[in-house]
NULUM-945294 format. One record per atom (N, C-alpha, C): chain; atom name; x, y, z. Coordinates in nm, 4 decimals, padded with zeros to 6 digits. Layout:
A/CA/X/Y/Z
...
END
This chain:
A/N/01.8455/07.2758/00.0758
A/CA/01.9401/07.3773/00.0303
A/C/02.0649/07.3750/00.1195
A/N/02.1693/07.4437/00.0742
A/CA/02.2941/07.4487/00.1504
A/C/02.2726/07.5216/00.2825
A/N/02.1953/07.6306/00.2784
A/CA/02.1674/07.7061/00.4016
A/C/02.0965/07.6173/00.5031
A/N/01.9984/07.5407/00.4582
A/CA/01.9256/07.4511/00.5480
A/C/02.0177/07.3431/00.6029
A/N/02.1072/07.2968/00.5189
A/CA/02.2019/07.1938/00.5614
A/C/02.2918/07.2456/00.6731
A/N/02.3439/07.3672/00.6554
A/CA/02.4329/07.4257/00.7564
A/C/02.3581/07.4490/00.8879
A/N/02.2284/07.4834/00.8759
A/CA/02.1473/07.5139/00.9945
A/C/02.0791/07.3910/01.0544
A/N/02.1054/07.2751/00.9972
A/CA/02.0332/07.1531/01.0346
A/C/02.0697/07.0963/01.1705
A/N/02.1876/07.1300/01.2202
A/CA/02.2314/07.0714/01.3463
A/C/02.2912/06.9326/01.3305
A/N/02.3056/06.8888/01.2068
A/CA/02.3672/06.7587/01.1807
A/C/02.5155/06.7646/01.2177
A/N/02.5759/06.6493/01.2313
A/CA/02.7177/06.6444/01.2682
A/C/02.8031/06.7012/01.1554
A/N/02.9191/06.7580/01.1890
A/CA/03.0086/06.8120/01.0863
A/C/03.0407/06.7097/00.9771
A/N/03.0583/06.5851/01.0162
A/CA/03.0913/06.4792/00.9201
A/C/02.9796/06.4617/00.8170
A/N/02.8557/06.4603/00.8635
A/CA/02.7410/06.4428/00.7739
A/C/02.7258/06.5644/00.6819
A/N/02.7390/06.6846/00.7402
A/CA/02.7278/06.8068/00.6599
A/C/02.8334/06.8068/00.5493
A/N/02.9564/06.7732/00.5856
A/CA/03.0659/06.7722/00.4890
A/C/03.0403/06.6716/00.3768
A/N/02.9885/06.5551/00.4119
A/CA/02.9590/06.4529/00.3111
A/C/02.8504/06.5012/00.2151
A/N/02.7488/06.5685/00.2683
A/CA/02.6384/06.6155/00.1838
A/C/02.6790/06.7346/00.0981
A/N/02.7756/06.8114/00.1461
A/CA/02.8251/06.9245/00.0663
A/C/02.8883/06.8775/-00.0640
A/N/02.9383/06.7547/-00.0647
A/CA/03.0013/06.7001/-00.1845
A/C/02.9037/06.6845/-00.3003
A/N/02.7730/06.6881/-00.2694
A/CA/02.6702/06.6761/-00.3732
A/C/02.6457/06.8082/-00.4455
A/N/02.7037/06.9159/-00.3922
A/CA/02.6799/07.0483/-00.4495
A/C/02.7996/07.0968/-00.5297
A/N/02.7708/07.1713/-00.6349
A/CA/02.8759/07.2331/-00.7158
A/C/02.9308/07.3553/-00.6418
A/N/03.0572/07.3878/-00.6686
A/CA/03.1211/07.5028/-00.6036
A/C/03.0425/07.6320/-00.6268
A/N/02.9813/07.6450/-00.7433
A/CA/02.9028/07.7643/-00.7748
A/C/02.7809/07.7754/-00.6837
A/N/02.7187/07.6612/-00.6513
A/CA/02.6024/07.6607/-00.5614
A/C/02.6437/07.7049/-00.4209
A/N/02.7594/07.6579/-00.3769
A/CA/02.8083/07.6941/-00.2437
A/C/02.8431/07.8425/-00.2395
A/N/02.9019/07.8930/-00.3484
A/CA/02.9348/08.0358/-00.3557
A/C/02.8087/08.1210/-00.3445
A/N/02.7013/08.0794/-00.4107
A/CA/02.5746/08.1524/-00.4019
A/C/02.5184/08.1493/-00.2601
A/N/02.5373/08.0355/-00.1928
A/CA/02.4830/08.0192/-00.0580
A/C/02.5550/08.1074/00.0445
A/N/02.6809/08.1380/00.0205
A/CA/02.7573/08.2188/00.1161
A/C/02.6896/08.3529/00.1425
A/N/02.6265/08.4089/00.0411
A/CA/02.5623/08.5394/00.0539
A/C/02.4379/08.5326/00.1422
A/N/02.3778/08.4134/00.1512
A/CA/02.2560/08.3946/00.2300
A/C/02.2895/08.3696/00.3768
A/N/02.4020/08.3041/00.3993
A/CA/02.4408/08.2640/00.5335
A/C/02.4935/08.3809/00.6173
A/N/02.4770/08.3697/00.7482
A/CA/02.5339/08.4665/00.8418
A/C/02.6831/08.4350/00.8608
A/N/02.7627/08.5344/00.9052
A/CA/02.9070/08.5100/00.9228
A/C/02.9394/08.3860/01.0063
A/N/02.8638/08.3641/01.1160
A/CA/02.8908/08.2463/01.1996
A/C/02.8566/08.1167/01.1275
A/N/02.7599/08.1232/01.0364
A/CA/02.7229/08.0050/00.9576
A/C/02.8261/07.9789/00.8479
A/N/02.8761/08.0875/00.7891
A/CA/02.9829/08.0705/00.6895
A/C/03.1065/08.0102/00.7546
A/N/03.1302/08.0485/00.8794
A/CA/03.2470/07.9961/00.9519
A/C/03.2421/07.8442/00.9626
A/N/03.1216/07.7898/00.9683
A/CA/03.1072/07.6440/00.9725
A/C/03.1594/07.5825/00.8434
A/N/03.1221/07.6433/00.7316
A/CA/03.1701/07.5938/00.6017
A/C/03.3216/07.6074/00.5908
A/N/03.3740/07.7201/00.6366
A/CA/03.5188/07.7415/00.6295
A/C/03.5942/07.6328/00.7063
A/N/03.5375/07.5908/00.8210
A/CA/03.6027/07.4877/00.9023
A/C/03.5905/07.3498/00.8379
A/N/03.4744/07.3224/00.7799
A/CA/03.4478/07.1884/00.7276
A/C/03.5176/07.1604/00.5952
A/N/03.5246/07.2617/00.5085
A/CA/03.5748/07.2395/00.3729
A/C/03.7263/07.2526/00.3669
A/N/03.7871/07.1715/00.2813
A/CA/03.9322/07.1801/00.2666
A/C/03.9698/07.2986/00.1779
A/N/04.0972/07.3304/00.1763
A/CA/04.1464/07.4485/00.1043
A/C/04.1159/07.4405/-00.0450
A/N/04.1358/07.3240/-00.1032
A/CA/04.1127/07.3095/-00.2474
A/C/03.9663/07.3343/-00.2830
A/N/03.8753/07.2789/-00.2037
A/CA/03.7320/07.2983/-00.2298
A/C/03.6928/07.4445/-00.2114
A/N/03.7449/07.5074/-00.1066
A/CA/03.7141/07.6487/-00.0831
A/C/03.7708/07.7384/-00.1921
A/N/03.8859/07.7009/-00.2473
A/CA/03.9432/07.7823/-00.3549
A/C/03.8522/07.7776/-00.4781
A/N/03.7921/07.6616/-00.5046
A/CA/03.6962/07.6507/-00.6157
A/C/03.5750/07.7397/-00.5901
A/N/03.5268/07.7396/-00.4660
A/CA/03.4112/07.8214/-00.4299
A/C/03.4433/07.9698/-00.4470
A/N/03.5602/08.0131/-00.4004
A/CA/03.5980/08.1543/-00.4092
A/C/03.6093/08.2011/-00.5543
A/N/03.6472/08.1105/-00.6437
A/CA/03.6588/08.1493/-00.7847
A/C/03.5235/08.1833/-00.8453
A/N/03.4156/08.1317/-00.7864
A/CA/03.2805/08.1592/-00.8368
A/C/03.2145/08.2772/-00.7660
A/N/03.2769/08.3259/-00.6602
A/CA/03.2152/08.4312/-00.5803
A/C/03.2593/08.5704/-00.6241
A/N/03.1631/08.6641/-00.6236
A/CA/03.1941/08.8037/-00.6544
A/C/03.2445/08.8781/-00.5304
A/N/03.2299/08.8144/-00.4134
A/CA/03.2709/08.8774/-00.2876
A/C/03.3773/08.7954/-00.2172
A/N/03.4620/08.7310/-00.2936
A/CA/03.5619/08.6409/-00.2354
A/C/03.6509/08.7117/-00.1342
A/N/03.6871/08.8371/-00.1606
A/CA/03.7749/08.9075/-00.0665
A/C/03.7075/08.9267/00.0688
A/N/03.5762/08.9519/00.0668
A/CA/03.5018/08.9671/00.1929
A/C/03.5049/08.8368/00.2726
A/N/03.4858/08.7259/00.2031
A/CA/03.4840/08.5965/00.2716
A/C/03.6237/08.5568/00.3194
A/N/03.7249/08.5886/00.2426
A/CA/03.8614/08.5584/00.2841
A/C/03.8983/08.6353/00.4113
A/N/03.8463/08.7572/00.4235
A/CA/03.8728/08.8378/00.5430
A/C/03.8134/08.7756/00.6686
A/N/03.7073/08.6967/00.6518
A/CA/03.6419/08.6328/00.7660
A/C/03.7207/08.5122/00.8173
A/N/03.8153/08.4654/00.7374
A/CA/03.8893/08.3435/00.7716
A/C/04.0198/08.3744/00.8440
A/N/04.0774/08.2686/00.8982
A/CA/04.2135/08.2764/00.9497
A/C/04.3043/08.3206/00.8350
A/N/04.3923/08.4181/00.8541
A/CA/04.4770/08.4681/00.7440
A/C/04.5582/08.3591/00.6747
A/N/04.6048/08.2622/00.7505
A/CA/04.6825/08.1534/00.6908
A/C/04.5969/08.0727/00.5938
A/N/04.4740/08.0419/00.6342
A/CA/04.3860/07.9651/00.5468
A/C/04.3486/08.0471/00.4236
A/N/04.3220/08.1761/00.4448
A/CA/04.2893/08.2641/00.3322
A/C/04.4043/08.2681/00.2318
A/N/04.5256/08.2747/00.2827
A/CA/04.6439/08.2764/00.1971
A/C/04.6563/08.1461/00.1178
A/N/04.6325/08.0338/00.1853
A/CA/04.6396/07.9031/00.1183
A/C/04.5333/07.8906/00.0101
A/N/04.4146/07.9441/00.0369
A/CA/04.3066/07.9399/-00.0625
A/C/04.3454/08.0213/-00.1852
A/N/04.3987/08.1408/-00.1635
A/CA/04.4445/08.2245/-00.2752
A/C/04.5498/08.1524/-00.3585
A/N/04.6405/08.0833/-00.2905
A/CA/04.7481/08.0117/-00.3596
A/C/04.6940/07.8984/-00.4455
A/N/04.5793/07.8415/-00.4059
A/CA/04.5211/07.7305/-00.4811
A/C/04.4250/07.7762/-00.5909
A/N/04.3902/07.9039/-00.5909
A/CA/04.3040/07.9563/-00.6963
A/C/04.3828/07.9680/-00.8267
A/N/04.3118/07.9755/-00.9391
A/CA/04.3796/08.0012/-01.0655
A/C/04.4574/08.1321/-01.0499
A/N/04.5856/08.1351/-01.0846
A/CA/04.6674/08.2550/-01.0616
A/C/04.6079/08.3835/-01.1186
A/N/04.5513/08.3773/-01.2383
A/CA/04.4966/08.5002/-01.2963
A/C/04.3739/08.5482/-01.2183
A/N/04.2968/08.4532/-01.1628
A/CA/04.1810/08.4900/-01.0812
A/C/04.2269/08.5517/-00.9492
A/N/04.3299/08.4923/-00.8898
A/CA/04.3845/08.5461/-00.7644
A/C/04.4393/08.6861/-00.7855
A/N/04.5064/08.7086/-00.8979
A/CA/04.5610/08.8408/-00.9287
A/C/04.4483/08.9430/-00.9413
A/N/04.3422/08.9070/-01.0120
A/CA/04.2280/08.9978/-01.0270
A/C/04.1684/09.0332/-00.8908
A/N/04.1554/08.9318/-00.8049
A/CA/04.0994/08.9554/-00.6717
A/C/04.1861/09.0531/-00.5936
A/N/04.3169/09.0297/-00.5940
A/CA/04.4081/09.1145/-00.5166
A/C/04.4151/09.2564/-00.5724
A/N/04.4057/09.2689/-00.7046
A/CA/04.4105/09.4026/-00.7656
A/C/04.2843/09.4831/-00.7352
A/N/04.1709/09.4136/-00.7256
A/CA/04.0431/09.4836/-00.7139
A/C/03.9934/09.5012/-00.5712
A/N/04.0566/09.4339/-00.4756
A/CA/04.0091/09.4442/-00.3384
A/C/04.0708/09.5633/-00.2648
A/N/03.9927/09.6195/-00.1721
A/CA/04.0419/09.7264/-00.0853
A/C/04.0860/09.6702/00.0491
A/N/04.0803/09.5391/00.0615
A/CA/04.1139/09.4762/00.1889
A/C/04.2590/09.5035/00.2284
A/N/04.2767/09.5409/00.3553
A/CA/04.4117/09.5632/00.4063
A/C/04.4829/09.4313/00.4317
A/N/04.4075/09.3227/00.4275
A/CA/04.4644/09.1906/00.4559
A/C/04.5459/09.1355/00.3398
A/N/04.5334/09.1946/00.2203
A/CA/04.5973/09.1340/00.1042
A/C/04.7499/09.1280/00.1172
A/N/04.8082/09.2231/00.1863
A/CA/04.9531/09.2209/00.2084
A/C/04.9901/09.1008/00.2950
A/N/04.9088/09.0762/00.3979
A/CA/04.9327/08.9626/00.4881
A/C/04.9159/08.8315/00.4120
A/N/04.8103/08.8222/00.3292
A/CA/04.7875/08.6993/00.2520
A/C/04.9088/08.6665/00.1652
A/N/04.9641/08.7695/00.1010
A/CA/05.0811/08.7469/00.0157
A/C/05.2041/08.7087/00.0976
A/N/05.2210/08.7722/00.2117
A/CA/05.3377/08.7428/00.2965
A/C/05.3344/08.5995/00.3491
A/N/05.2141/08.5488/00.3756
A/CA/05.2003/08.4141/00.4299
A/C/05.2081/08.3055/00.3219
A/N/05.2002/08.3466/00.1981
A/CA/05.2015/08.2516/00.0870
A/C/05.3419/08.1966/00.0643
A/N/05.3504/08.0717/00.0182
A/CA/05.4834/08.0176/-00.0107
A/C/05.5446/08.0929/-00.1285
A/N/05.6747/08.0887/-00.1371
A/CA/05.7481/08.1728/-00.2320
A/C/05.7089/08.1481/-00.3766
A/N/05.6872/08.0218/-00.4128
A/CA/05.6551/07.9891/-00.5525
A/C/05.5237/08.0532/-00.5941
A/N/05.4183/08.0339/-00.5130
A/CA/05.2880/08.0905/-00.5477
A/C/05.2911/08.2435/-00.5434
A/N/05.3610/08.2990/-00.4434
A/CA/05.3704/08.4448/-00.4328
A/C/05.4397/08.5034/-00.5560
A/N/05.5476/08.4407/-00.6000
A/CA/05.6202/08.4899/-00.7176
A/C/05.5350/08.4806/-00.8438
A/N/05.4584/08.3718/-00.8565
A/CA/05.3710/08.3564/-00.9737
A/C/05.2676/08.4683/-00.9794
A/N/05.2059/08.4951/-00.8650
A/CA/05.1028/08.5990/-00.8592
A/C/05.1631/08.7370/-00.8845
A/N/05.2776/08.7645/-00.8234
A/CA/05.3408/08.8952/-00.8417
A/C/05.3881/08.9150/-00.9857
A/N/05.4331/08.8065/-01.0486
A/CA/05.4767/08.8176/-01.1877
A/C/05.3592/08.8524/-01.2790
A/N/05.2463/08.7828/-01.2601
A/CA/05.1287/08.8123/-01.3418
A/C/05.0758/08.9532/-01.3125
A/N/05.0816/08.9933/-01.1857
A/CA/05.0312/09.1253/-01.1471
A/C/05.1166/09.2381/-01.2039
A/N/05.2400/09.2072/-01.2408
A/CA/05.3303/09.3119/-01.2900
A/C/05.2982/09.3547/-01.4328
A/N/05.2181/09.2745/-01.5041
A/CA/05.1843/09.3081/-01.6423
A/C/05.0690/09.4078/-01.6479
A/N/05.0743/09.4941/-01.7468
A/CA/04.9688/09.5913/-01.7684
A/C/04.8383/09.5200/-01.8022
A/N/04.7259/09.5776/-01.7590
A/CA/04.5938/09.5180/-01.7812
A/C/04.5630/09.4971/-01.9295
A/N/04.6268/09.5755/-02.0159
A/CA/04.5970/09.5685/-02.1588
A/C/04.6804/09.4643/-02.2328
A/N/04.7667/09.3926/-02.1615
A/CA/04.8497/09.2924/-02.2285
A/C/04.7931/09.1522/-02.2064
A/N/04.8277/09.0629/-02.2980
A/CA/04.7807/08.9247/-02.2908
A/C/04.8216/08.8588/-02.1594
A/N/04.9396/08.8892/-02.1093
A/CA/04.9905/08.8239/-01.9882
A/C/04.8986/08.8426/-01.8683
A/N/04.8245/08.9536/-01.8646
A/CA/04.7359/08.9787/-01.7511
A/C/04.6199/08.8796/-01.7481
A/N/04.5969/08.8090/-01.8581
A/CA/04.4898/08.7096/-01.8660
A/C/04.5455/08.5679/-01.8653
A/N/04.6765/08.5533/-01.8554
A/CA/04.7389/08.4212/-01.8609
A/C/04.7443/08.3572/-01.7231
A/N/04.7825/08.2300/-01.7210
A/CA/04.7951/08.1557/-01.5963
A/C/04.9320/08.0887/-01.5895
A/N/04.9753/08.0591/-01.4696
A/CA/05.1005/07.9845/-01.4520
A/C/05.0691/07.8386/-01.4151
A/N/04.9423/07.8032/-01.4236
A/CA/04.8974/07.6684/-01.3879
A/C/04.9044/07.5771/-01.5104
A/N/05.0241/07.5323/-01.5439
A/CA/05.0417/07.4416/-01.6577
A/C/05.1691/07.3602/-01.6378
A/N/05.1815/07.2542/-01.7161
A/CA/05.2970/07.1645/-01.7071
A/C/05.3871/07.1867/-01.8276
A/N/05.5182/07.1948/-01.8038
A/CA/05.6139/07.2049/-01.9138
A/C/05.7053/07.0838/-01.9154
A/N/05.7409/07.0424/-02.0349
A/CA/05.8311/06.9288/-02.0547
A/C/05.9439/06.9709/-02.1475
A/N/06.0617/06.9175/-02.1254
A/CA/06.1749/06.9462/-02.2135
A/C/06.1673/06.8566/-02.3362
A/N/06.1940/06.9129/-02.4509
A/CA/06.1852/06.8365/-02.5763
A/C/06.2870/06.7225/-02.5827
A/N/06.3889/06.7263/-02.4994
A/CA/06.4928/06.6230/-02.5015
A/C/06.4559/06.4991/-02.4199
A/N/06.3429/06.5020/-02.3482
A/CA/06.3037/06.3899/-02.2639
A/C/06.2554/06.2711/-02.3465
A/N/06.2721/06.1525/-02.2902
A/CA/06.2106/06.0333/-02.3486
A/C/06.0644/06.0300/-02.3039
A/N/05.9839/05.9432/-02.3618
A/CA/05.8439/05.9315/-02.3223
A/C/05.8339/05.8946/-02.1740
A/N/05.9159/05.8005/-02.1313
A/CA/05.9136/05.7568/-01.9918
A/C/05.9515/05.8713/-01.8973
A/N/06.0552/05.9465/-01.9343
A/CA/06.0986/06.0599/-01.8522
A/C/05.9910/06.1690/-01.8486
A/N/05.9248/06.1886/-01.9631
A/CA/05.8185/06.2894/-01.9710
A/C/05.7022/06.2526/-01.8790
A/N/05.6666/06.1236/-01.8748
A/CA/05.5585/06.0789/-01.7869
A/C/05.5954/06.1010/-01.6403
A/N/05.7203/06.0730/-01.6062
A/CA/05.7663/06.0937/-01.4679
A/C/05.7613/06.2415/-01.4306
A/N/05.8035/06.3268/-01.5243
A/CA/05.8012/06.4716/-01.5010
A/C/05.6580/06.5207/-01.4845
A/N/05.5680/06.4698/-01.5665
A/CA/05.4268/06.5070/-01.5576
A/C/05.3698/06.4722/-01.4203
A/N/05.3981/06.3509/-01.3739
A/CA/05.3467/06.3066/-01.2434
A/C/05.3964/06.3987/-01.1320
A/N/05.5244/06.4367/-01.1383
A/CA/05.5801/06.5266/-01.0356
A/C/05.5117/06.6626/-01.0386
A/N/05.4957/06.7181/-01.1578
A/CA/05.4380/06.8525/-01.1701
A/C/05.2886/06.8552/-01.1414
A/N/05.2209/06.7417/-01.1620
A/CA/05.0756/06.7355/-01.1395
A/C/05.0394/06.7556/-00.9933
A/N/05.1375/06.7432/-00.9038
A/CA/05.1121/06.7690/-00.7625
A/C/05.0811/06.9173/-00.7393
A/N/05.1349/07.0034/-00.8252
A/CA/05.1163/07.1479/-00.8099
A/C/05.0299/07.2099/-00.9184
A/N/05.0104/07.1384/-01.0298
A/CA/04.9345/07.1937/-01.1424
A/C/04.8263/07.0957/-01.1854
A/N/04.7015/07.1439/-01.1938
A/CA/04.5945/07.0536/-01.2335
A/C/04.5498/07.0727/-01.3784
A/N/04.6066/07.1684/-01.4484
A/CA/04.5778/07.1838/-01.5912
A/C/04.6743/07.0972/-01.6709
A/N/04.6374/06.9717/-01.6937
A/CA/04.7310/06.8788/-01.7574
A/C/04.6772/06.8194/-01.8873
A/N/04.5647/06.8683/-01.9358
A/CA/04.5124/06.8121/-02.0611
A/C/04.6026/06.8499/-02.1785
A/N/04.6636/06.9683/-02.1706
A/CA/04.7619/07.0117/-02.2689
A/C/04.8955/07.0299/-02.1978
A/N/05.0008/06.9742/-02.2567
A/CA/05.1340/06.9827/-02.1970
A/C/05.2217/07.0657/-02.2903
A/N/05.2940/07.1610/-02.2344
A/CA/05.3713/07.2528/-02.3164
A/C/05.5193/07.2154/-02.3144
A/N/05.5784/07.2159/-02.4307
A/CA/05.7155/07.1678/-02.4485
A/C/05.8089/07.2850/-02.4765
A/N/05.9252/07.2829/-02.4108
A/CA/06.0264/07.3862/-02.4327
A/C/06.1549/07.3211/-02.4825
A/N/06.2366/07.3990/-02.5562
A/CA/06.3625/07.3449/-02.6076
A/C/06.4725/07.3544/-02.5026
A/N/06.5966/07.3246/-02.5431
A/CA/06.7073/07.3213/-02.4464
A/C/06.7364/07.4583/-02.3853
A/N/06.6885/07.5672/-02.4496
A/CA/06.7071/07.7022/-02.3960
A/C/06.5871/07.7498/-02.3131
A/N/06.4891/07.6616/-02.2971
A/CA/06.3700/07.6970/-02.2213
A/C/06.2708/07.7792/-02.2999
A/N/06.2866/07.7811/-02.4334
A/CA/06.1964/07.8585/-02.5199
A/C/06.0827/07.7682/-02.5685
A/N/05.9624/07.8234/-02.5755
A/CA/05.8452/07.7485/-02.6185
A/C/05.8704/07.6769/-02.7510
A/N/05.8365/07.5474/-02.7537
A/CA/05.8616/07.4651/-02.8721
A/C/05.7324/07.4106/-02.9334
A/N/05.6374/07.3706/-02.8489
A/CA/05.5128/07.3156/-02.9003
A/C/05.4261/07.2593/-02.7891
A/N/05.3300/07.1752/-02.8291
A/CA/05.2296/07.1250/-02.7347
A/C/05.2040/06.9775/-02.7592
A/N/05.1698/06.9080/-02.6497
A/CA/05.1330/06.7671/-02.6589
A/C/05.0003/06.7473/-02.5870
A/N/04.9100/06.6766/-02.6514
A/CA/04.7861/06.6388/-02.5860
A/C/04.8167/06.5259/-02.4876
A/N/04.7610/06.5334/-02.3667
A/CA/04.7877/06.4321/-02.2644
A/C/04.7624/06.2906/-02.3177
A/N/04.6548/06.2755/-02.3931
A/CA/04.6196/06.1437/-02.4467
A/C/04.7308/06.0891/-02.5356
A/N/04.7926/06.1782/-02.6147
A/CA/04.9008/06.1346/-02.7033
A/C/05.0209/06.0848/-02.6242
A/N/05.0501/06.1513/-02.5126
A/CA/05.1630/06.1086/-02.4293
A/C/05.1347/05.9726/-02.3660
A/N/05.0121/05.9548/-02.3195
A/CA/04.9746/05.8283/-02.2563
A/C/04.9815/05.7122/-02.3551
A/N/04.9412/05.7381/-02.4798
A/CA/04.9364/05.6321/-02.5806
A/C/05.0706/05.6082/-02.6512
A/N/05.1655/05.6981/-02.6307
A/CA/05.2949/05.6869/-02.7007
A/C/05.3724/05.5642/-02.6537
A/N/05.4486/05.5065/-02.7444
A/CA/05.5338/05.3927/-02.7097
A/C/05.6542/05.4411/-02.6309
A/N/05.7004/05.3609/-02.5373
A/CA/05.8111/05.3984/-02.4498
A/C/05.9383/05.4301/-02.5270
A/N/05.9568/05.3652/-02.6446
A/CA/06.0805/05.3858/-02.7199
A/C/06.0719/05.5059/-02.8142
A/N/05.9566/05.5740/-02.8182
A/CA/05.9411/05.6929/-02.9016
A/C/06.0104/05.8121/-02.8373
A/N/06.0475/05.9077/-02.9215
A/CA/06.1005/06.0340/-02.8707
A/C/05.9849/06.1306/-02.8485
A/N/05.9992/06.2136/-02.7466
A/CA/05.8949/06.3120/-02.7177
A/C/05.8747/06.4045/-02.8378
A/N/05.9841/06.4367/-02.9034
A/CA/05.9783/06.5261/-03.0196
A/C/05.8834/06.4760/-03.1273
A/N/05.8696/06.3418/-03.1361
A/CA/05.7885/06.2820/-03.2423
A/C/05.6389/06.3075/-03.2248
A/N/05.5959/06.3434/-03.1029
A/CA/05.4521/06.3631/-03.0814
A/C/05.4174/06.5092/-03.0473
A/N/05.5166/06.5972/-03.0597
A/CA/05.4930/06.7394/-03.0308
A/C/05.4277/06.8079/-03.1509
A/N/05.3233/06.8837/-03.1251
A/CA/05.2607/06.9663/-03.2289
A/C/05.3289/07.1025/-03.2242
A/N/05.4084/07.1320/-03.3261
A/CA/05.4864/07.2565/-03.3247
A/C/05.4111/07.3746/-03.3865
A/N/05.2962/07.3480/-03.4481
A/CA/05.2182/07.4563/-03.5084
A/C/05.1037/07.4989/-03.4181
A/N/05.1168/07.4712/-03.2906
A/CA/05.0155/07.5101/-03.1922
A/C/05.0131/07.6631/-03.1824
A/N/04.8935/07.7255/-03.1801
A/CA/04.8865/07.8734/-03.1774
A/C/04.9417/07.9314/-03.0472
A/N/05.0072/08.0458/-03.0560
A/CA/05.0638/08.1096/-02.9365
A/C/05.0681/08.2608/-02.9549
A/N/05.0771/08.3307/-02.8424
A/CA/05.0972/08.4755/-02.8438
A/C/05.2034/08.5082/-02.7387
A/N/05.2694/08.6230/-02.7538
A/CA/05.3691/08.6654/-02.6566
A/C/05.3019/08.7424/-02.5430
A/N/05.3610/08.7323/-02.4239
A/CA/05.3015/08.7884/-02.3023
A/C/05.2757/08.9378/-02.3114
A/N/05.3615/09.0109/-02.3836
A/CA/05.3473/09.1575/-02.3846
A/C/05.2631/09.2104/-02.5007
A/N/05.1973/09.1196/-02.5744
A/CA/05.1100/09.1653/-02.6828
A/C/04.9817/09.2254/-02.6250
A/N/04.9291/09.3238/-02.6967
A/CA/04.8060/09.3895/-02.6504
A/C/04.6842/09.3001/-02.6749
END
């Protein structure tokens, strides 16, 4: 088990390698079994991206974030799905949440604050800012370059959202369609414009 692994006395390198065999949900369950000093071992060994996945599965993520260095906790929040991070910050009584937001880079902080500004009863409160947008005027080659750049910050890339010259939603492209498109094709030719959508302020 994960608890036995942490308590095994094995080298940090070996523990970290074996942790890769476990799903984030399993690690989240194990956090509740471990003592604070044992959890600290996991916090040190695991990278921010892996810990953000674990926190998304935990019902006590705010408690665990409080046990960490504030900078690391802030980075983990920034890497979580924005809507999940917003829910955590809205529901926690932790006094650290102000510090976590202050330490966050401006882009992630603005995304979280924007989502948090919507009423709980509106669609926007359940939306995410983790997606890629492409301009309808791009060529296929330019669109691929834009995708690669944005993929550094966004991992939801199976569906790509297209906006017109005014930045208004235009349609959607399946990643596979973009990859298979000929270089001389226009992006507009592979956009699905009848993709379902709702406005952020709808109930």
